[in-house]
Structures are given as C-alpha cells and as structure tokens.
N, C-alpha and C positions, 0 to 999 in steps of 0.2 A: 169132699169134692169128687166129681165123677172123673172117669178115665178120659183123658183128652186125646189119646192116641187113636189111630184109625186102622192099624194093621190087623186088628181082630174084628173090624166092622163096627166098633163103637163110635157113635157120632159125638162131635163137640156140641154140647148142649148150651144154648144161648138164651139169656134173659135180656129183652130189649125194653128199656124204660124211657119213655118220652110222652109228654102230655098231648102231643098232636097225633091223632089216629092216622093221618096221611103219612107222617114220617114213619110210624111203626109199620104201616103197610108197605112202605117203600123199602125198609130194611128187610122185611120178610121176603119181598120180591127179589131183592138183590142176592139173597143167599138161597133162594128156593131150589135152584138147580145144582147146588153143591152137595154131593153125595155124603160128605163127611161132616156137615153142619146142619143143625136144626134149631128152630126157635121153640123153646119149651114153655115160655111165658112172656106176657107183655104187661108192663106196668104203666099206669097213667100219671103217677106222681111218685115222689121219693118214698113216701110212706108205704105205698103199695109195692114199690120195687123191693123194699126191705122185707116185707111180708112174703112176697113171692120168692125171694132168694132163700129165705128160711125154709119155705115149703118145698122148693124144687132143687135147691143146691146145684145150680147150673155151673158149667165149667168156665163160662165167660159172661160178664155182664156188660152190656152197652148202655152207658148212662148219660142222659142229657143233663146239663147243669142247671138250666132254667126250667124249673117245674114248680107248680103250686104246692102249698101245704109244707112239704119238706123238699128243699132243693137238692140238687145232685151231689154237692159236696157233703152235706149232712147225711145223705143216704149212703154215700161211699164210706163215711166214718162208721155208720151203724152196721153196714154189711161186714166191714173189716173187724168190727167188734164181735160179730157172730162167728166169722171165719177169717182168721188173720191171713190165711193164704189165698183169700178170694182174689180172682183175677178180674179187674174192672178196667174197661176202656171208656174214658170220657169221650162222648160223641156229641159235639155241640157247635153252635155258630160262634161262640166266644173264642177269639184268638189273641187276646191280650196276654202279656207275660204274667201278670198278676193272677189271671184266671187259671192259667196253666199251672203255676206254682201252687195255688190253693188246692187244685184237684190232685196233683201228684203228692202233695204233702198229706192229703187226706188218705192216701193209699191207692190211688189209681195207678195201674201199671202201664197205662197208655193214654194217649190224647190224640184224637182225630177231629178234624173240622168236617162239618156235614156235607161239604161239596166233594168229599173223598170219592174217588172212582171205585167201582165195584171190586176190581181186582185188588186195590189197596185195602179195602175193608175186609175182604175175605182173607187176605194174607195176614192182616193184623189180628183177626180172630184166631187163626191158626197159631200165630206167634205167641199171642197171649196165653192160649191154652197150653202151650209148651213151657210157659213160665218166662218168656222173654218180654222185655220192655218194648213198647211200641210208640215211637214218636216219628212223625213225618219230619223231613228236613226243615220245613218252614216253622213247625212247632218247636223243634230243637233250637233253632236260631232265636226265636222269641224268648224261649226259656233262658237262654244264655244272657239275655239283656236284663234279666231280673236281678235286683240286689236286695236280699232280705233285710239288710240293715236299714234300707230306705223305705221299707214297707210301712204303710200307714196302719195305725192301730184301729181297732173296731170303732172306737169313738170318733177318731179322725175321719174314717170313711163315712160314718153317719153324718157328721158335720158337713162334709163335702157333698154328700148326696142332697142335703137340704140346700146348699149353695147352688147346686145344679138345677134345683127346682125354682130358683129365683128368690129364696128367702134371705132377708137381711139378718144381721147379727142378733138383734133383739128377738126376732121371730124364731131363729134357730135356738136361742137360749131358752125360750119358752117351750119349744118342742122337745128339747132334751133335758129340761129341768135343771139347767145350770145358769150361771150369770153370763152377761154379755162379755165381761172381761175374760171369762174362761173360754168362750167361743173364739174371741180374738186370739188368745194364746194358742188354741188348737190350730187356727188358720195360719199363724206364723210358723208353727211346726210343720204344717202341711206344705207351705210355700218352700221351706228349707229342704224338706225331704224330696219334693218333686222338682226342685230348681225352677219354681214357677215365679213369674213376675207379679201376678195378681190373681184375683179370684177366677176370672175367665180363663186365664192361662192354666191354672191348676185344674179346673174342670175339664178342659180340653185334653190335657195330658192324662188325667185319670180315666177318661172315657176311652182314649186310644189304647191305654194299657189294660183296660178291663178291671181297674180298681173299683170303679163304680159303673152302674148302668142306668140309663134313663128309664128303663121299665121297672125299676125296683120301687 
C-alpha cells in the first residue's frame, strides 16, 4: 500500500470503480482541487477494478456495488484477498441495511451514499487512508437495524428475487431446479425471518432493506 500521509508531499492515491462514466467523471471533478488526493485509475466493473488495484496498489478504493460482470461486493473480497489491509469505501445508491452489512462483511472499511457532499467524500477518503472506518450517521443507523440471525440465505434471496419478478411457486421451482414443496418451505422461512404477512409484504421489506433489488 502507498503512503497515505501528506506531510512529505505524497498524495493519497485513489481508484474509482463505477460502471457509469458520468459518475467516475463526477468523482474525479469532486477531488480535482484537493492537493493531497489524486485519481490514479478508473474501473468500469468489478473485474477491472480488481485488476487495476493489483496494478496500481492505490491507498483508497471507491467501489460501487452495482456493476456488471463482477459486482462490488465480489470485487471487495477479491481485492482484500490480494491485500488484506486494502482500504475500500463502498460508494453506492444502495442504502439498505443488508447491503451495508454485506459490503462491510466483505471487507469495506467505509460506506457512503452517492448523494454525499464533496466535503464528506474528501474527508472520508482522508480518513480511510489513515486507517479509520468511514460511516455516515444515516448509514450507521441503518446498519444498527440489521440482525445477522434473520438474514436470508443465498437460496432464499434467489427465491424471493423470483417472487419479486411475479413468478409462482411452480415457475420458481423450475427456475431453481427444486420442487414446489421446497419453494414453499423457503417462502415460509422467508416470511418468518422478515416478519412478513405474505409474498407481497416480504418483497416490499426485502426491497426496502436491500436484501434484493429489482435490477438483478
């Protein structure tokens, strides 16, 4: 990892990973006037972000969560496998407690929402570079609402994602290669974990918390 201090003139080197060019350009513009921070690379998806991290070894990575090919959480895991002390800030539109928990569990040291003000982003980069955890008050509040014991399994999230698309039990069973009875059992577990009354209520709760997303 590069030196993140600035007393000797060394800049904080940042990798920005986001699949939208406008967002990457916006991030670059936000920190362009900061004498102690510079963008050294920009990734268009998670796979490219991992490759660029290995090539440039930046001090801080700004990582979107929703990206094609390899998503942000998988990219964070891969980066931390390369460098266990890598400093990654998730910078995303997702603000559900489940999203936050997954990113931090993967190894992100911070979590910011994309409507963050310039001053907050710059301060977060400096804090992350010095090894501090970066959570806005709103994000910290949402994270406090998360209960790991009530988290859905990968299969349960898959089933609920199909429910959100409007599929019935038989269609879901065919999609996941299981029986309709198994799908029903998964749904009963989902309802219990989310304290949901029915399928629609479960989908609503899961979307609000970031357990599933309509764009997946």
